[in-house]
C-alpha positions as CSV (number, residue, x, y, z in Angstrom):
1,M,10.6,11.5,6.7
2,I,7.7,13.5,8.1
3,I,6.6,13.3,11.7
4,M,3.3,14.8,12.9
5,L,3.9,16.6,16.2
6,K,0.6,18.4,16.7
7,H,-2.7,18.5,14.8
8,N,-5.7,20.3,16.2
9,Y,-8.8,20.3,14.0
10,N,-12.6,19.8,14.0
11,I,-13.3,16.1,14.3
12,N,-14.7,15.5,10.8
13,D,-12.9,18.2,8.8
14,S,-9.1,18.3,8.6
15,S,-6.4,18.8,6.0
16,K,-4.4,15.8,4.8
17,L,-1.0,14.9,3.5
18,I,-1.1,13.9,-0.2
19,L,1.5,11.8,-1.9
20,Y,1.6,11.6,-5.7
21,P,3.5,8.4,-6.5
22,M,4.6,7.9,-10.1
23,L,2.2,5.8,-12.2
24,S,-0.3,5.6,-9.4
25,D,-3.3,7.4,-8.0
26,P,-2.7,10.1,-5.3
27,I,-2.7,8.8,-1.7
28,E,-4.3,10.9,1.1
29,L,-3.0,10.4,4.6
30,N,-4.4,11.8,7.9
31,L,-1.4,11.5,10.2
32,K,-2.1,11.7,13.9
33,P,0.4,13.1,16.4
34,G,3.3,10.6,16.8
35,D,2.6,9.1,13.3
36,Y,5.4,9.3,10.8
37,I,6.0,8.4,7.2
38,I,9.2,7.6,5.4
39,F,9.3,8.1,1.6
40,W,11.5,9.3,-1.2
41,A,10.6,13.0,-1.0
42,K,13.1,14.0,-3.7
43,T,11.2,11.9,-6.3
44,T,7.7,11.8,-4.8
45,V,5.6,14.9,-5.2
46,H,3.9,15.6,-1.9
47,A,1.6,18.4,-0.6
48,R,-1.0,19.2,2.1
49,T,-4.6,20.1,1.4
50,T,-5.7,23.5,2.5
51,L,-5.9,24.0,6.2
52,K,-9.4,24.4,7.5
53,K,-10.5,27.4,9.7
54,G,-9.0,27.0,13.2
55,E,-6.8,24.0,12.2
56,E,-3.3,23.9,13.5
57,V,-0.6,21.6,12.1
58,C,3.0,21.2,13.4
59,I,5.3,18.7,11.6
60,M,9.0,17.9,11.6
61,S,10.6,17.0,8.4
62,Y,14.0,15.2,8.0
63,G,15.9,14.7,4.8
64,F,18.7,12.1,4.5
65,P,21.3,12.3,1.8
66,L,21.5,9.2,-0.3
67,K,25.1,8.8,0.7
68,N,24.2,8.4,4.3
69,L,21.6,5.8,3.5
70,E,24.2,3.8,1.6
71,I,26.4,3.8,4.7
72,L,23.5,2.6,6.8
73,N,22.8,-0.3,4.4
74,G,26.5,-1.4,4.6
75,N,27.4,-0.3,1.1
């Protein structure tokens, strides 16, 4: 899980989160503060494009062990 906390950038020029799903084209995302995405980070390659001059990004990242997810699903 990635949560965008802060993102300061020039209006038309910012870096983006990129997901590389298996057997699919890359997906570019421009998360705004407060936006979040939940995905299988262990099996999905993900990256950020290069920050632009003067750009600031602050994210929070959480990882959940599979064992905990099984408990939440009642297994």
